[in-house]
N, C-alpha and C positions, 0 to 999 in steps of 0.2 A: 464522576466517571474518570476524570484525570487521576484522582488519587488511587482508584482501583488499578488503572493501567500502570501507574508508577510502581505500585506494590508488586504487580506482576513482573515488571522488568527487573526490579531489585531482587526478586526471588531467583533470577537467573544470573545475578552478579553484575548487573549493569549499573553504572553510576550516572547521576544526572549531569548533563552538560548545560551550562548557562552562558549566554553571550549577551553583549550589549545590543541595544536597539539598532545601532548603526554599524556599518562595516565600510572599510576602504573600497571605493568604487573600483580601483584597479583589480581587486580580486575577481569581480564579475566581468570586467572588460577582458581580462586575460583568459577567462574560462567560459565564454559565451556558448561554445559548442556543447558544454556540459550543462549550462544553466537552463536552456530551453525556455527562455523568457526574453522577448525582444526589448521591451520597455522597462526602465528602472527609474524610480524617483531618486534624484540626486540633489545635493545641496553643498554649498561651500562652508566648511567649518571655520571657526574663528581664526585658526592658524593658516587658513588658505587651502587646506587639504580638501579634496573632493570626496564626499561621503555619499553613502546610499542607504536608503531604507532597505533592510535585508529582504530579498525575495527568495532566499534559500538558506537552509541550515547546514546541509551536507558540506558545502564548500568551506564554511567556517570551521566545521569539525576537522576537515582534512587539513586546513591551513594550520590549525593549532596542534595537529598530531606531529610528534617528533620522530616518526618512523617506527614507532613501537606498537605493540599490540594493545588495544584498548576496546572496551565495550561500553557504550554510552547510550542514554536515552535523553529525550528532550521534550519540553512543552514550550513552544515558541510561536509568536505571531510573525507571519511573513506578509509582505506587501506585494500583491500581484495584480496584474490586469486581468479582469474577468468580465467578459461581455462588453468591452470597450471602456470600462471604468476600473480604477484601482480599488482594491478591497484589502482589508486586513483580515487574514485567515489564520485561525489557530491550527497549528500542526502538532501532532504527537508522533514521535518517531524513534527509531532504534538504528544504531550503526555499530557494526562489528568490524574492526580493522586489525590486520595482522596476517597470520598464515591461515588463509581460509580453505579449510579442508571440508570434506562432506559433512562432518559433524557440525562445524561452524555454520555451514549453509543450512543444514536441517534445523539447527537451533533458531536461527532468525526466521525461517519459514514457519516454524512452530509458534514463535512469538507473534507473528503476523496473524496466524489462525486463532491463537488464544485472544488476541486483541479484538478480532471480529466477534469472537464468541461472547465477549463481554457485552457486546452491543445487540446481538441477536443470535439465537441458536440456529437460525435458518441462513446463516452466511454461506457464501461460496468463495473459495480461494482457487483461482485459476493460475496455472503455472506453465511456463514455456522455457525454452532455452534457445537464445538467439544464435549461439555458436552451432547448434545442431541444424537450424534452418540455414545458416550461412554455409555450412558444410555441404548440405544437399544442393544448394544453388551453385556452389563451386564445382560439384560433381557434374553439373549440367553444362558448365562452360558458357553461361549466358553472358551476353554483352551487358555493359553497364546500364544502357537505357531499358533493355528488356528486364534485367534484374530489378530495376526500380519499379517497373510496372507490376511485376510479379509480387513484390513485397506489398505494394499497395492493395492488390487484389486479395492477398492472404489476410491482411489486416481487416479487410471488409468482409471476409468470407464470401467473396464474389466468385462462385463456381462458374457461372456463365461467362464471366470475363476471361477465365483461363481457357475455356473452349474457344473463345474468339481469338486469343493469341495462337492457339494451335491451328485454327483455320487459316490464319494469316502466315503461318510458317515460322512464327517467332518461337514457338515451342513444338517439340515433336509430340506425337500422340502419347508416347510412353511417359514423357516428362509431364504433360498435362494430367495424365492419370495419377501419377505419383503425387503431384501437388494437390489434386482434388482429395486424395486419400489423407494427406497431411491436414488439409483444411477441415475435413469432416470429422477428424478425430477429436473426441471429447469424452474422456473416460477417467476413472480412478488412476492415479499416477502409475502404479505398478502394472496394471492391465494395459494402459496406454503405451508404456515403454515396450512391452512385449509385442504389441500390434504394429508399432512403427519401425521395429527392427528390420523388417524386410526392405525398407527404403534406404537403409544405410549401406553405402558401397565404398566407403573410404575409412581409413584408420581414424581420421579426425572425428567422423560421425560416430564410429563405434566407441571411441574413447568417451565422447560426450554421453552416450547412452549408458556406458559403464558407470560414470560418475553419477548420473541421474538415478541409476539403480541403487547405488549406495545410499543416496539421499532418501530414496523411497523407503528403503529398509529402516533407516533411522527414524523417519516420520512414523513408520509403523510402531516403532518402540515408544514414540511419544503418544501413540494412540490416535494419530491424525491422518494416516495414509488414505483412509477412505474419504476424508474431508477435502483432499486436494485433488483437483482435476487437471489433467494434462490437456492443454489447449494451445497448439502451435500458431493460432492466429494472433497471439500476442507477439508482435514483432516491432513494437514501438521503440523508438530511440535506440536503434542498433549501433549508432555511433557513441552512445553513452554507456549502454550495458554491454557486457562481453560474455555473459553466461546465463544463469537462471534469471528469469524475471517473473514477477507474479503481480496479480491484481486481486483485490478483495471487493466483493459486492454484498449489499444488504437488500432485503425485500423493500420494495417501494421506490428504489432509486435505480435509475438507468445508467448512471455513470459510476465508475469505481470510487470507493471511499478510501481505498488503500492501494498504494503502488510501491513497488520496490524491486530490488534485484542486485546482481553482482556488477560492480563497476570498478574493476582494477585499473582501468586506464587513467582515471582521475588522479589517484595518489602517485602513479608513476609519472604522470605529466608534471607533478609537483616535485619530482625527484625523490620520492619515497618508495622504497622497495617492499611494499606491503600490498596485500589484497584488501578488498572491502566489499561488504554487502550490507544492505539496510532497507528500511522502508519508512514511508511517511503516511500517517493517517490524517485525513482532512476532517477535522472536527466540525468545521463550518457546514459541510454537506449534511451532517446529521440533523441539522435543523429542518432540512427539507424532507425528512423521512415521512412516508405516507402510511406506514404500517402501525402507527400509534405506539411504537416501542420505546419512546423516550418521554419520561415523565419528570415533573418537578419534585415528586416525593414518592416514597414507597407506599405511604398511607395518607388518605385524605379523610379528615374528620369534619363533618358538617354539623352545625348546631343552630337551633332556632332561637327566637327572642326570649323564650322562657328557660333556656338552658341553665344548668347549675355550673357556672363558669369555673369555679374552683375544682370541681370534679373533672371537668373537661381538661383543665391544665394538668391535673395529677395523672389522668389517664394518658395524655399525650406524652408526658415526661417518662412514664413507665415504658411506653413503646420505644421512645428514643433511647432509653437505657438498654433496651434489648438489641440495639444496633440498627433500628429502622429509622428512616427519615419520615417526619410527620408534618403535614400541612393542615392547619386548622382554618376553616372558612365558614363564614356566615351563610346559612341556607338562603338561596335566592340570589347570590352574587353571580356576576357574569361567569360563563363556563370557563373551566380551568383545564389545562393540559395535564394536571395531576390526576392520578387515578389510584384507587386502592380501596380501603375499607371505609364505608360510611357507617358510623357508629350510632345506632338508635339510642343507646343509653346516654350518650353524650348530649343528645338533643332533647332528652326528657325534661 
C-alpha cells in the first residue's frame, strides 16, 4: 500500500522527505500551539542536547524548508500518546509549500481523495473552511466566551445547544437560525457553496466563497468534485489552520483516517514568507477497519496434503509475474486475513 501511495505522489511531482528518528526538543517546545500534543518523549543525547522522539513530521519539513517552493511526501513513524499510552504510528503524508493558489489547494485535496480511493472506493472526504466560519462569527460580533461555546456546538453538530444560547440571549434568533443552517449543511462542494452564500454578509466571507468556488471547479476537472462534501462542522484547530481543512473517512471506522488543511501561520512564525497545505494519513488506524478491505495478498492459494507442490509453485509464480501478490497456505491452517482465489487445481 505504501508503495502504491508513493507512486501516486510521485506522479504529481512530489519528492520523498526523509528525516531522522529524533529531533531537537526545542522545535516542539517553541511550536506547542501547532503541535497539538501535550506529552513528548525526550532524552539527553551524548553531547548533552535534549532530543525528542518525533511526534510530528510537518514541523520538521517546515524547519528544513529554506523559504522556497517544494512538494514532498513522507512515510514516517511518529510517537504519540493514544489512550494514555505512547504508541508508534505510521503516517503517510503530503506537504505543498510555496505560493498556495487555488490550483495548489485543489491538487493536495485531490491527492487526499486519491489516497483514500486506494484504500476503499466508499471513502468520504469532508471539507470546510475555517476562515469562512470565522468571518460569519465576526459578522455576529460575539464575545470571546460565546464564540468559544458556538464553535464547540458547531463541532458537535449540536443544534439544541444553539437554541439554548438563543433562549439565554447569548445569540439572537437570526444568528441561531443562520448557525443551524451552517451546521446542517452537508452537500457536494459546488452545491454547498451555492447554498451557503446567503449567510455571507462581509467581503471576507464572500472572498472565501470565491476561492472555494475556484477550488471546486478545479476538483471537477480532477473528476472529484462529487466526492468532496462541504461540511462546516469541521472547525477543529482553528489556531493551527487558516483556510480549507478536510478529513477523510473509510467504512467501518468512526474516526477520520486522514486530516489536513491550509496552515500558513506555521511557516510565517518560522520567518518564511510562504504558504503551506498538506495532510497526513494514519496507516495504523487501517488495522482497525471492520469492512474487510485490507488483505495480506491479492490471491490466496490453498492446497491439501496430496497437492502437486511443484505445480503449485509454478502456478503461484505465474500469478506473481502478472503483478498480483500471492499467499500459499496449507488447507486447514488457522483463518487468515488474506482473501482471493482458492485454486482447486492446486489442491489436486
